[in-house]
N, C-alpha and C positions, 0 to 999 in steps of 0.2 A: 459517566462517573457519578457516584453517589455523593450527595451533599454531606451526609453524615452516616457513619456506621459504628455501632457499639455492640460488642459481644462480650459476655461474661460467662465463664464456665467455672463451676465449683461444686463440690459435694456438699449437700445440705441434709439435715435430718428431715424426716417427713413433716414434722411440725414447722420447721423453718421454711420448707417449700410451701406449705399451706399458708403461712403468714405472708409470704411474698405474693402468692396468687390472690389472697384476700385483699392485700393492700392495693393491688392493681384493680381488682373488682370494685373496691370502694372509690378509687379515683375515677373510674369510668362512670360509676353510678352517680357521683355527686357533682359533676361539672365537666366543663370542656377542658380545663387545665389540670393535668395530672402531674403530681410530684411523686417520683419514685425514689426511695432510698436504695442505693445500689452498693452499700458498704462504704467504700472510700469517698463517695460523692452522691449527688442527687441528679436525677434527670428530670427535666421539665418538658412536658409534651402538651401541645394543644390538640385535642381530639374532637372531631365533629360529632354531631348527633347520630350519624350513621357510619358504620365501618363494615368492611368486608371481613368475614371470619372464616378461617380454614382450620379444621382439626384433622390431624393425621396421626395414625397409630401404625407403628412398624414393629414386627416381632421377627427376630432372627438372630442366629449366632448366640443364643443363650441370653439375649437382652431384649427389653421392650423399650420403645421410644414413643413418647407422646409429645406432639408439637401442637401448640395453639398459636396461630398466627393472625394478627389483626393488621389490616391495611386500610389506608385512607389517603385521599388526595390532599396535597399541601397547597393546592392552588386556590 
């Protein structure tokens, strides 16, 4: 069982999407504690100096999907 799972899906403008990605990048760049504004609330994450990164692109059925996944140990 997962300790915590959060998922948020919504339609954003390209500029709004860029702002979210930029905020995440700034949080990663400036320290181990990331504060992310997720609309109705904030999510605080402790991120180590090294993370696993997976980038996946899928094209099919008239849609394109880009996933950027970051993983790290909580131990």
